[in-house]
C-alpha positions in Angstrom: 7.8 -1.8 -1.3 5.6 0.9 0.2 2.7 1.8 -2.0 0.4 4.8 -1.6 -2.7 4.2 -3.6 -6.1 5.8 -4.4 -8.2 2.8 -4.9 -10.6 4.6 -7.2 -7.8 5.3 -9.8 -6.9 2.9 -12.6 -3.1 3.6 -12.4 -3.1 3.0 -8.6 -5.0 -0.3 -9.2 -2.6 -1.4 -11.9 0.4 -0.6 -9.7 -1.2 -2.5 -6.8 -1.8 -5.6 -9.0 1.7 -5.4 -10.5 3.3 -5.4 -7.0 1.0 -8.1 -5.8 2.2 -10.3 -8.7 5.8 -9.5 -7.8 5.3 -10.4 -4.2 3.5 -13.6 -5.2 6.5 -14.7 -7.3 9.4 -13.4 -5.2 10.1 -14.4 -1.6 12.4 -11.4 -1.1 9.8 -8.7 -1.7 7.1 -7.4 0.7 4.3 -5.0 0.0 3.1 -2.4 2.5 0.0 -0.6 1.4 -1.3 2.9 2.3 -4.4 4.7 1.3 -4.1 8.2 -0.3 -7.5 9.3 -1.6 -7.1 12.4 -3.7 -9.2 12.0 -6.7 -12.5 13.9 -6.8 -14.9 11.1 -7.5 -17.6 9.5 -5.4 -15.5 6.4 -4.7 -12.1 7.7 -3.7 -12.8 8.4 0.0 -15.2 5.5 0.5 -12.7 3.0 -0.9 -10.0 4.4 1.3 -12.2 4.2 4.3 -13.2 0.7 3.4 -9.5 -0.2 3.2 -8.8 1.2 6.7 -11.9 -0.4 8.2 -10.9 -3.7 6.5 -7.6 -3.6 8.3 -9.4 -2.9 11.6 -11.7 -5.9 10.9 -8.6 -8.1 10.0 -9.8 -8.4 6.4 -6.8 -7.0 4.5 -6.5 -10.0 2.3 -10.2 -9.9 1.5 -9.9 -6.2 0.6 -6.9 -6.9 -1.7 -8.8 -9.7 -3.5 -11.9 -7.4 -3.8 -9.7 -4.7 -5.5 -7.9 -7.1 -7.7 -11.0 -9.0 -8.9 -13.2 -6.0 -9.9 -12.8 -4.4 -13.2 -15.2 -1.6 -12.2 -16.1 -0.9 -8.6 -19.4 0.7 -7.8 -21.0 1.9 -4.6 -23.1 -1.3 -4.4 -19.9 -3.4 -4.5 -18.6 -1.5 -1.5 -21.8 -2.0 0.4 -21.9 -5.7 -0.4 -18.3 -6.2 0.7 -18.9 -4.2 3.9 -22.0 -6.2 4.7 -20.3 -9.5 4.0 -17.5 -8.8 6.5 -19.5 -6.8 9.1 -18.0 -3.5 8.4 -19.9 -0.3 9.4 -21.1 1.3 6.2 -21.9 4.7 7.9 -18.1 5.2 8.5 -17.4 4.4 4.8 -19.9 6.8 3.2 -20.0 9.6 5.8 -19.6 13.2 4.6 -16.7 14.7 6.4 -16.5 18.4 7.0 -13.3 20.2 8.1 -14.4 20.2 11.7 -14.9 16.4 11.7 -11.9 15.2 9.7 -10.4 13.6 12.9 -13.1 10.9 12.5 -12.0 10.1 9.0 -10.7 6.4 8.9 -8.2 7.2 6.2 -6.8 10.3 7.9 -3.7 8.7 9.3 -2.7 7.3 5.9 -3.4 10.6 4.3 -1.2 12.4 6.8 1.6 9.9 6.3 1.4 10.4 2.6 1.5 14.2 3.0 4.5 13.9 5.2 6.3 12.0 2.5 5.3 14.5 -0.2 2.8 12.2 -1.9 0.6 14.3 -4.1 -0.8 12.1 -6.9 -0.9 8.3 -6.4 0.4 5.8 -7.2 3.6 6.7 -5.4 5.9 3.9 -4.1 9.1 3.6 -2.3 11.4 0.7 -3.0 14.0 0.5 -0.2 13.5 4.2 0.5 13.7 5.3 -3.2 10.6 7.3 -4.2 9.0 6.5 -7.6 6.0 8.5 -8.8 3.4 7.3 -11.3 2.8 4.0 -13.0 5.8 2.3 -14.5 6.0 -0.7 -16.7 6.3 -4.2 -15.3 9.8 -4.4 -16.8 11.0 -1.2 -15.3 9.8 -2.2 -11.9 11.1 -5.8 -12.2 14.5 -4.5 -13.1 14.6 -2.0 -10.2 13.4 -4.6 -7.7 16.0 -7.1 -9.0 18.8 -4.6 -8.4 17.5 -4.1 -4.9 17.3 -7.8 -4.3 20.9 -8.3 -5.4 21.9 -5.5 -3.1 20.0 -7.0 -0.2 21.6 -10.4 -0.9 25.0 -8.8 -0.7 24.2 -7.3 2.7 22.9 -10.7 4.0 26.1 -12.3 2.8 28.0 -9.9 5.0 26.2 -11.4 8.0 23.2 -9.1 8.4 19.8 -10.6 9.3 17.1 -10.1 6.6 15.2 -8.0 9.1 18.1 -5.6 9.3 18.7 -5.2 5.5 16.6 -2.0 5.0 18.2 -0.3 8.0 21.6 -1.2 6.6 20.7 0.2 3.1 19.7 3.6 4.4 22.2 4.0 7.3 24.8 6.0 5.4 22.4 8.3 3.7 23.2 7.2 0.2 19.6 6.0 -0.1 16.7 8.2 1.2 15.6 6.9 4.5 11.9 7.0 4.9 11.2 5.9 8.4 7.7 4.7 8.2 6.1 2.3 10.7 5.1 -0.4 8.1 4.8 -3.5 10.2 1.0 -3.0 10.6 0.4 -2.6 6.9 2.2 -5.6 5.4 0.1 -7.1 2.7 -1.0 -10.5 3.7 -0.5 -12.0 0.3 2.2 -14.2 1.7 2.7 -15.6 5.1 6.4 -16.2 4.5 7.6 -14.2 7.5 6.8 -17.2 9.6 9.5 -19.3 7.9 
């Protein structure tokens, strides 16, 4: 699952929490998280910048726990998190003008989202299939189960797990979104080592 999220938006947070629960309980599902700050509020861009800077500081799991465990996030919470993990707060809260957008930590994620047609998060891709907006846990669980069954069938044919996605999208029946996701895998599980 690839999830584009605006961390200041309740629907994005609910989608993030839902997918984290699915990943926690299902060894066959991985979550790749991208920031897409579009909401016009004082926390959208700072939270996205904090996410990117947390990755740079190797604090993805800590950021995920921070997002999951806060009902309401305020500027002071962001500052406290940044201070705790040694993240530069000036890069989080800087005002970015058009001529200085290249310095924006979340720019790469934003560009990736734009390239995939993301407009309003949450938007997620499950094995290349795009889904817009928040869905119910049951809808997502059913969809993921179908994809897991399809993946198991592919593995039974002799493919390695690491080749399943490529096999799913190779004939064009599924939409192939070729996104470099390895650097964004959510650290909620360390099962890749097995």
